[in-house]
N, C-alpha and C positions, 0 to 999 in steps of 0.2 A: 713780843713782850706785851704784858698787860698794861693798858693805859692807866696813867696815874689820875686822869681826869674823870674816872668813873664810867668810861664808855663801856658799852655792852660787848664789844668785840675785842679783837686783838689788833695791835698795830705791828706792822712789819718793821723789824729793826733795820735801820739803814745799812745797806751793804756798802762796804768801802772797797773801791777798786784800787787797792794798794798793790805794791809789788814786794810783799814781804817774802821771807824765805819759803813760806808754804805755797807760794804761787809759782807757776811756771816761769821760766826765764823771760825777761822783758825783751820783746821784739818790737822795735820801733821802725816806722817807715818815714820817708821824707814827707813833708806836708804837701798834700795834693788838693787843689781847688776843685770845688764842685758847685753846682747851682741847684737851688731848690726849685722844682718845677711846679706845675699846676697841682692843686690839691695837697701841697706840702710834700710831694714826692722827691726823694733824694736817691740818685743812683750811686751806688758804691762802686768806685772804679775797680777793675779787674785785679790790679796789683794789691789793693787793700783786701779784696775778697780772698785772694790767695793767702795773704798773711793771717787772715782771720779763720782760714779753713772753712769758708762759708760756701755752701753748695746752693745752686738754684733751687728755690722752693723751700729752703730751710728757714725756720723761724729764728728770730733774734730777740734778745732782751734789750730794752732801751731804758736809759736812766739819765736824768740831767742832774749834775752836781756842780754847784757854783756856776751855772750858765754853760757848762760844757756837756755836750751830748756824748754819752758812752754807749757803745753798741757792742754786744758780745754774742757770738754765734753759740749754738748748742754744743758744738764740738769743743770750743775753747772753754765754755762753762764746765763741761764734763772734765776736761783736763785739769781745771782748777780744783774741782771737787776731789779728783783722784790724787792730786798733789797734797791736799790737806789730809785726806784719809790715809795716805801712805805714811805720814808722820805719826799717825795714831796706831799703826800696825805694830803688833808685838812679834819679834822674830820667833819663828818656830811654832807659832800659834795659828791654827786654822779656825777662822770665825765660822766657816761652814760646818766643820766638825763639831765645834762647840754648840752651834745652833741645833744641829741634828741630835746631839746628846741631850740637850735641854728638852727638846720636843719629845724624845723617847722617854725621858724621866717623867714628864708631864703626862704622857699617855699611860705609862705604867701606873702612876698614882690614880689616874682616872679609872683605869681598869680595876684596880684594887678596890676603889670605892664602890664601883658598880657591882663587883662580885660580893662585897660585904653587904650592900643593901639588898641584893638579890637573895643572899643566904638568910638574912634577917626576915625578909618577906616570906620566904618559904617556911621558916621556923614558925612564924606567926600563923601561917595558913594551916599548919599541921597541929597546932595547939588546940586542945579541946576547949570549946567555948562554954562558959557556965550555963548559958541558956539553951545550948544545943546538945544533942547526944554525941558521944565520942564517935569519931570516924572509924570505920572498920576496914 
């Protein structure tokens, strides 16, 4: 969203980690204790990694809201996006087919314009110039 303070960039709208109907079902675990190690390292216990569908080496998104650290795996973030997108989907409508049809229509319009400009250029090239002799 554009900043009201006249900043030159964009500010990211805060993401709410709510559990609205557009989100996947809530899966809660029991509270598990962990200790923050050197350099701020935190090991996520295996039970929680499994619930988060978090694989070794996979990136996570972190956010602190009201002093609470939220961690989401790429897999869970994708599932949230898919849940939101599925609410927007129209039954019987293929977005891929619509996209392809739009692109084909744009290409036809571009081809027609190119053909028209080419035809006009050829007509101008064949017109006799007032200061030149007619072409034979």
